[in-house]
C-alpha positions in Angstrom: 13.7 16.8 -13.4 14.7 13.4 -11.9 13.8 10.1 -13.4 11.8 9.4 -10.2 9.5 12.3 -10.8 9.0 11.4 -14.5 8.0 7.9 -13.3 5.0 9.3 -11.5 3.1 9.0 -14.8 3.4 5.2 -14.6 0.7 5.1 -11.9 -2.8 3.8 -12.4 -5.5 6.2 -13.4 -6.3 8.3 -10.4 -9.9 8.7 -9.2 -10.8 12.0 -7.5 -13.7 12.5 -5.1 -15.5 15.8 -4.6 -16.1 16.8 -1.1 -16.5 19.9 1.1 -13.5 20.3 3.5 -14.5 19.6 7.1 -17.8 17.8 6.4 -17.5 14.2 7.2 -21.0 13.3 6.2 -20.6 14.6 2.6 -21.5 11.8 0.2 -18.7 10.6 -2.1 -19.2 11.8 -5.6 -17.0 9.9 -8.1 -15.4 11.8 -11.0 -12.9 10.0 -13.3 -9.7 11.8 -13.8 -7.1 10.4 -16.3 -3.4 11.3 -15.9 -3.6 13.2 -19.2 -6.3 15.4 -17.8 -4.1 16.6 -15.0 -2.3 19.9 -15.1 1.5 19.3 -15.6 1.2 15.5 -15.4 5.0 15.0 -15.3 5.3 16.8 -12.0 3.0 14.7 -9.9 3.7 14.4 -6.2 3.5 11.2 -4.1 0.0 10.1 -3.2 -1.4 9.2 0.2 -2.3 5.5 1.0 -4.3 5.0 4.2 -4.8 1.6 5.8 -8.4 1.0 7.1 -9.6 -1.9 9.1 -13.3 -1.7 8.2 -15.9 0.0 5.9 -16.4 2.9 8.2 -12.7 3.7 8.4 -12.4 3.3 4.6 -15.1 5.8 4.0 -13.6 8.3 6.5 -10.2 8.0 4.8 -11.7 8.4 1.3 -13.7 11.5 2.3 -10.7 13.1 4.0 -8.5 12.9 0.9 -6.7 9.6 0.8 -5.7 8.7 -2.7 -5.7 4.9 -2.2 -7.6 2.9 0.4 -5.8 -0.1 1.8 -7.5 -2.7 4.0 -5.6 -4.5 6.8 -6.2 -5.6 10.4 -3.5 -4.1 12.6 -4.3 -6.4 15.5 -3.1 -9.3 13.3 0.4 -8.0 12.6 2.2 -5.7 10.2 0.2 -7.0 7.3 -2.8 -8.4 9.1 -5.5 -9.7 6.7 -9.1 -8.4 7.2 -12.0 -10.7 7.0 -13.2 -11.2 3.4 -16.6 -9.8 4.2 -14.9 -6.5 4.9 -13.2 -6.6 1.5 -16.6 -7.2 -0.2 -18.3 -4.4 1.7 -15.6 -1.9 0.9 -15.5 -2.9 -2.8 -19.3 -2.5 -3.0 -19.1 1.0 -1.6 -15.9 2.4 -3.0 -15.1 0.6 -6.2 -14.8 3.1 -9.0 -14.3 5.9 -6.5 -10.9 5.1 -5.0 -8.2 2.5 -5.9 -8.3 -0.3 -3.4 -5.6 -2.5 -1.9 -5.6 -5.4 0.5 -2.9 -6.7 2.9 -2.8 -10.5 2.7 -0.5 -11.3 5.7 2.7 -13.2 5.4 3.5 -15.7 2.6 3.5 -18.8 4.9 -0.1 -18.2 6.0 -1.1 -19.1 2.4 1.4 -22.0 2.2 -0.8 -24.0 4.7 -3.9 -23.7 2.4 -4.8 -25.9 -0.6 -5.3 -24.3 -4.0 -9.1 -24.5 -3.8 -9.2 -22.5 -0.5 -6.7 -20.0 -1.7 -8.7 -19.3 -4.8 -11.9 -19.1 -2.8 -10.5 -16.4 -0.6 -8.8 -14.5 -3.4 -12.0 -14.4 -5.4 -13.3 -12.0 -2.8 -10.8 -9.4 -4.0 -12.8 -8.8 -7.2 -12.9 -5.0 -7.5 -9.5 -4.5 -5.9 -6.6 -3.0 -7.7 -3.7 -4.2 -5.5 -2.8 -7.0 -3.1 0.4 -7.2 -1.0 2.1 -10.1 0.6 4.8 -10.2 3.3 8.2 -12.0 3.4 8.5 -12.8 7.1 10.6 -16.0 7.6 11.6 -16.1 3.9 15.3 -16.3 4.8 14.9 -19.7 6.4 14.7 -21.6 3.1 16.6 -18.9 1.0 13.4 -17.7 -0.5 12.1 -20.9 -2.0 8.8 -20.7 -0.1 8.3 -17.0 -0.9 8.8 -17.5 -4.6 6.4 -20.4 -4.5 3.8 -18.1 -2.8 4.4 -15.3 -5.3 3.8 -17.6 -8.3 0.8 -19.4 -6.6 -1.1 -16.3 -5.4 -0.6 -14.5 -8.7 -1.9 -17.5 -10.7 -4.9 -18.1 -8.5 -5.9 -14.4 -7.9 -8.3 -12.3 -9.9 -7.1 -11.3 -13.3 -6.0 -7.7 -13.4 -5.1 -7.6 -9.7 -1.7 -6.0 -9.3 0.6 -7.7 -6.9 2.9 -5.8 -4.4 5.9 -7.4 -2.7 6.7 -6.2 0.8 10.3 -5.4 1.8 10.9 -5.1 5.6 13.4 -2.5 6.5 14.0 -4.4 9.7 14.6 -7.7 7.8 16.6 -9.3 10.6 13.7 -9.0 13.0 11.4 -10.5 10.4 13.8 -13.3 9.3 13.2 -12.0 5.8 15.3 -11.9 2.6 17.3 -8.7 1.9 15.6 -6.0 -0.1 17.4 -6.6 -3.4 16.6 -10.3 -3.4 12.9 -9.6 -2.9 12.9 -6.9 -5.6 14.5 -9.3 -8.1 12.2 -12.1 -7.2 9.1 -10.0 -7.3 10.0 -8.6 -10.7 10.8 -12.0 -12.1 7.4 -13.3 -10.8 5.5 -10.6 -12.6 4.8 -8.4 -9.5 4.1 -4.7 -10.2 5.3 -3.0 -7.1 7.2 -2.8 -3.8 6.1 -1.7 -0.4 8.9 -0.8 2.0 7.6 -1.3 5.6 8.7 -2.3 9.1 7.9 -5.6 10.7 8.3 -4.5 14.3 5.9 -1.5 14.8 7.2 -0.9 18.3 10.6 0.2 17.1 11.3 3.1 14.7 13.6 2.6 11.7 16.2 5.0 10.4 15.8 5.6 6.7 19.3 6.3 5.4 20.6 7.1 1.9 20.7 3.4 1.0 16.9 3.4 0.9 16.7 6.4 -1.4 18.9 4.5 -3.8 16.8 1.4 -3.5 13.6 3.4 -4.1 15.1 5.0 -7.2 16.4 1.6 -8.5 13.0 0.0 -8.0 11.3 2.8 -10.0 13.9 2.7 -12.7 13.1 -1.0 -13.1 9.4 -0.2 -13.7 8.1 -0.9 -10.2 5.5 1.0 -8.3 6.9 2.0 -4.9 5.2 2.8 -1.6 7.0 3.7 1.7 5.4 2.9 5.1 6.7 2.2 8.6 5.6 4.6 11.3 5.4 7.6 9.0 4.3 11.0 10.3 3.8 14.4 8.6 7.3 15.4 9.7 9.2 12.5 8.3 7.1 12.3 5.2 8.5 15.8 4.4 12.0 14.6 5.2 11.6 11.6 2.9 10.1 13.5 0.1 13.2 13.4 -2.0 12.8 9.6 -2.3 9.9 10.3 -4.6 7.8 7.1 -4.1 4.4 6.7 -5.7 2.8 6.5 -2.3 3.4 7.3 1.3 1.5 4.7 3.3 0.2 5.3 6.8 -1.9 3.7 9.5 -0.9 5.1 12.9 -0.5 8.6 11.7 -4.1 8.5 10.3 -5.6 7.3 13.6 -6.7 9.1 16.7 -3.8 9.9 19.0 -1.4 8.4 16.4 -2.1 4.9 17.6 -2.3 2.2 14.8 -5.0 0.3 16.8 -7.2 3.3 17.1 -9.8 4.6 14.7 -9.0 6.4 11.5 -9.4 10.2 12.0 -10.9 12.4 9.3 -8.9 15.4 10.5 -5.6 13.5 10.6 -6.1 12.1 7.1 -7.0 15.5 5.8 -3.8 17.0 7.4 -1.7 14.2 5.8 -3.2 14.8 2.4 -2.7 18.5 2.6 0.9 18.1 3.7 1.6 16.2 0.5 -0.1 18.9 -1.5 2.2 21.6 0.1 5.4 19.7 -0.7 
């Protein structure tokens, strides 16, 4: 068994929801499940992260089998930040039922705000498990601004919130630092995970062997790892040997496969079942 598979036990406690397949109106019924309660906990498969833009989509994704609910506004970019009222509504409804994550945009969006305003916004993430921040433009000052943002956000955010650094596979288009620089900086700043994503959603990215090695290295260094970037059921199966903790989707979970569409119950259910069959 590979070290990557063994690392699956490093994930947070997973929270299951009971539901009847195919019934979207079924109420969520939370049941706590600790890793030690799972059969064969050392052979866990990657989990499914679905990005939702509002409460309705979040509930749909949760009922359809998503393991982690992420909030982002796709109209605002690769990591578009939702309005804080949406964070609060989702936390009120799903906290304790599903782990929650929020996209916070790019680092320089926070660089323009004073500490009081940053803390005011981040306070709205009470009840969330993860927050992720993007590196767009970080190469312009050799990462000085990105490191400042990492330290600042982590110090001003809610205690217990786990921070995820985003690595853009198409770093040149994003003007971002290379993957290893971001990994090293994130680890040194006390971040707990890495999300590998694409900045330009209109252009597919080829995931070569170098990314398998990067995923494994990140896991070996104790980081949680999620893979995103235009994923479909087909390429999730192809990328399965990377053994991340999560496969993260937006477009594949939406009607007609369009990231600006609505999250589809049936699409999420198919994605969840495809991971179960791996």
